[in-house]
C-alpha positions, -999 to 999 in steps of 0.1 A, spaced: -249 -776 -22 -222 -749 -19 -236 -714 -17 -225 -689 -43 -219 -653 -32 -224 -624 -56 -205 -592 -57 -229 -572 -36 -231 -563 0 -265 -579 3 -251 -612 -9 -219 -611 11 -238 -603 43 -257 -636 41 -225 -653 52 -226 -669 86 -196 -674 110 -187 -711 104 -188 -735 133 -150 -742 132 -143 -705 141 -168 -706 170 -153 -739 182 -115 -733 179 -111 -706 206 -73 -703 206 -51 -691 177 -16 -676 172 -6 -646 152 30 -645 139 46 -611 133 79 -617 116 98 -596 91 127 -572 85 118 -553 116 129 -585 135 165 -575 128 167 -542 148 141 -558 172 137 -526 192 109 -506 208 105 -490 242 85 -512 266 67 -486 287 32 -484 271 5 -510 263 -16 -502 232 -48 -485 243 -33 -474 276 -29 -438 263 -44 -418 235 -31 -424 200 -14 -391 198 22 -378 194 31 -393 228 21 -428 216 38 -427 182 70 -412 195 72 -439 222 56 -467 201 60 -501 219 53 -520 186 87 -532 173 70 -539 139 65 -501 136 102 -495 137 102 -479 102 77 -453 113 91 -448 148 125 -439 132 108 -418 105 91 -397 131 125 -382 139 124 -382 177 118 -406 205 135 -437 219 135 -457 187 149 -428 166 177 -423 191 184 -460 192 186 -462 154 210 -433 153 232 -448 180 233 -483 166 230 -480 128 235 -443 121 210 -416 111 213 -423 74 210 -461 76 178 -469 55 152 -494 67 155 -514 35 190 -525 45 173 -547 72 156 -567 44 188 -583 32 201 -587 68 170 -609 76 181 -644 67 158 -667 87 187 -691 87 175 -713 116 138 -714 106 122 -748 108 85 -745 100 79 -781 111 92 -772 146 67 -743 147 39 -766 136 47 -791 164 50 -764 190 16 -750 180 -1 -784 181 14 -790 216 2 -756 227 -34 -764 217 -34 -738 189 -62 -743 164 -55 -716 138 -25 -695 127 -26 -660 113 7 -651 96 15 -615 90 21 -618 52 26 -580 47 31 -556 76 29 -518 72 65 -518 59 53 -533 27 76 -563 27 57 -595 16 63 -630 30 51 -646 -2 62 -645 -39 40 -618 -51 39 -611 -88 31 -575 -81 64 -567 -63 99 -580 -60 99 -566 -24 92 -601 -10 108 -629 9 115 -651 -22 134 -624 -40 151 -608 -10 161 -617 26 153 -653 34 146 -662 -2 119 -685 8 81 -686 5 75 -681 42 37 -682 38 36 -714 17 61 -733 39 43 -724 71 9 -733 56 21 -767 47 37 -773 81 7 -762 103 -19 -779 81 1 -812 86 -6 -808 123 -43 -802 118 -41 -765 123 -59 -740 100 -38 -713 82 -48 -677 80 -32 -646 65 -29 -611 79 -26 -583 53 -20 -546 60 -47 -533 37 -45 -496 44 -9 -488 53 21 -495 31 51 -473 36 67 -482 3 38 -462 -13 36 -434 13 62 -430 40 51 -397 56 55 -404 93 24 -411 113 22 -393 146 1 -367 164 -37 -370 165 -46 -402 146 -78 -386 133 -73 -387 96 -36 -398 97 -43 -433 85 -48 -426 48 -47 -444 15 -24 -425 -7 -34 -434 -43 -59 -453 -64 -28 -472 -77 -22 -485 -41 -59 -494 -37 -56 -516 -68 -23 -531 -55 -40 -540 -22 -69 -556 -40 -48 -576 -64 -24 -588 -36 -54 -598 -15 -68 -618 -44 -33 -634 -48 -32 -645 -12 -67 -659 -14 -61 -678 -47 -27 -691 -37 -31 -701 -1 -69 -703 5 -66 -690 40 -92 -699 66 -89 -664 80 -84 -633 60 -73 -608 86 -71 -572 73 -54 -545 94 -61 -509 101 -86 -503 73 -90 -503 35 -81 -477 9 -111 -454 4 -104 -454 -33 -110 -492 -33 -141 -495 -11 -163 -501 -41 -144 -533 -48 -147 -548 -14 -179 -568 -21 -161 -583 -51 -131 -592 -29 -151 -607 -1 -175 -626 -24 -145 -640 -42 -130 -651 -9 -161 -669 3 -165 -685 -31 -129 -697 -28 -129 -706 9 -165 -716 18 -159 -716 55 -135 -686 56 -139 -656 80 -128 -620 78 -123 -595 106 -138 -560 111 -110 -538 98 -127 -528 65 -136 -492 74 -166 -504 94 -183 -517 63 -184 -554 70 -172 -583 93 -177 -618 104 -161 -611 138 -150 -579 157 -116 -574 171 -101 -561 203 -63 -553 205 -47 -551 239 -67 -525 258 -83 -510 227 -118 -521 216 -145 -542 233 -159 -577 230 -196 -584 231 -212 -616 245 -238 -611 217 -215 -613 188 -184 -633 179 -151 -614 186 -114 -619 189 -87 -605 212 -53 -601 197 -22 -591 217 15 -600 220 31 -618 250 48 -585 258 39 -550 246 49 -557 210 38 -580 182 71 -581 164 102 -594 183 115 -568 207 149 -577 223 142 -551 250 113 -572 264 120 -588 297 100 -610 321 86 -579 339 69 -566 307 55 -600 295 23 -617 304 27 -645 329 14 -680 324 -13 -674 350 -24 -642 333 -24 -659 299 -46 -687 310 -69 -662 328 -71 -642 296 -80 -673 275 -107 -684 299 -122 -649 303 -122 -643 266 -138 -676 257 -164 -673 284 -174 -639 269 -179 -653 234 -144 -645 221 -113 -662 206 -78 -654 219 -53 -648 191 -20 -646 210 10 -633 191 45 -645 189 74 -625 175 102 -648 162 138 -636 161 153 -627 128 170 -662 125 136 -680 127 138 -691 163 110 -683 188 123 -667 220 123 -692 249 101 -670 270 74 -672 244 79 -710 238 76 -718 275 43 -698 278 28 -716 248 39 -750 262 24 -742 297 -10 -732 282 -9 -764 261 -4 -785 292 -33 -768 309 -55 -773 279 -47 -811 278 -67 -814 310 -92 -785 307 -97 -781 270 -130 -798 269 -144 -768 288 -129 -744 262 -130 -759 227 -164 -763 211 -182 -744 239 -205 -715 237 -211 -683 257 -232 -693 288 -262 -674 300 -247 -673 334 -227 -641 340 -191 -645 351 -187 -634 387 -164 -630 417 -169 -647 450 -147 -637 480 -118 -628 457 -122 -659 435 -130 -652 398 -156 -676 384 -161 -681 346 -188 -702 328 -190 -719 294 -214 -745 281 -217 -773 256 -248 -793 249 -259 -806 283 -227 -797 301 -220 -766 322 -183 -758 327 -171 -737 357 -137 -723 359 -124 -709 392 -91 -691 397 -79 -701 431 -56 -679 452 -38 -688 484 -41 -718 506 -67 -746 503 -95 -753 509 -113 -728 488 -151 -726 484 -174 -712 458 -211 -716 452 -230 -725 420 -266 -715 420 -293 -736 404 -275 -769 406 -289 -798 427 -277 -831 441 -289 -849 410 -262 -832 389 -228 -848 385 -197 -826 392 -163 -837 378 -130 -819 380 -115 -816 345 -81 -822 359 -81 -852 382 -53 -838 403 -78 -814 418 -95 -829 448 -128 -815 459 -161 -821 477 -196 -809 470 -223 -798 494 -259 -794 482 -282 -767 496 -315 -752 487 -299 -727 463 -274 -749 446 -241 -766 454 -210 -755 473 -178 -767 457 -149 -769 481 -114 -775 466 -95 -796 492 -63 -799 472 -50 -785 439 -20 -804 427 -25 -794 391 2 -767 392 -22 -741 378 -44 -716 397 -73 -719 372 -92 -751 378 -122 -764 358 -153 -785 365 -179 -801 344 -215 -802 357 -240 -825 340 
């Protein structure tokens, strides 16, 4: 029998993280909007690397913050905007320059399936206030302006056809169409909700997203308007009653969450509680034409990040930033495809697994990660340099069966009184991270 949630915190907090979210491990966030037209931000800082002070906001590496970075009135993005568009060129002009003329949602769905993606979180409204759905509360949306398409609806249908769950990101606290005072300096107190009218607007649009698209993930960003905190139990109860196995993140002013979030270097993940790491492939979520190979995560680093995150009870939500025309940059496509090829061989040690009691470790420069599922222990080793490579697994005996997840990895096992020694003789998989199943 379906559980009914009431509009109280006590009732809402009875919700449990559904199995699908614990099982899926790998998702993609899509940050796409009018900011994809200027597609500019400096690439010298990773979020969380420095304090969120004036230095960060004047050198903000998030291209989707273009509006604010120009509005600050100094710094690389401001100077770029003056030089390319002119000091008096308003951000809103980018809306009608954003055409998405080459967007094929079916191609995205196929790419995500091939990459092993299990859920998608689309940025339906970034801090610039432009909505990627036909909201009845504003004409500032992608059906009335710009692409003149229901981006959210079309993408939902495409990914669901490929067996991928659809989620929605919503900027609950910030909307620069309501309050555009530039944000910079000490972040203490600078993220504000301007009016009760905006609090009502955020609530109503969130209900609209829930009722229209029934997203598997409702991903709120930054925080929630203080004036609307009293209505959050209503909103979340309505969400759970509409989407029984839905999940929400932790960006509701610390009041509630199904899972916690880490963003780049900011925040922490706990092995005791479900969490999610989100980051772009470069230093930005939105497309940044300034990004080059040197500022992007490598395939090896991306696979390492996925395995490390999953082994520590997290999900990896990797972001892509499509170009304004709707194509995904080749550097991002190739990375997704490479991870997908790795997962075809090693995914059984990722999907559906749980955080293992064994702590991850390092042996002679080799990183070792553990996951588990029912009666199987999975061991991932990141191999460096020439073969053979050895690492030791304690508490395993000769009666256990050891199998390489990728049959192109050749190895031998030697049992001793403390466990087994796995020696990799040859690694023809093409990937440094190799996995083993022990039963």
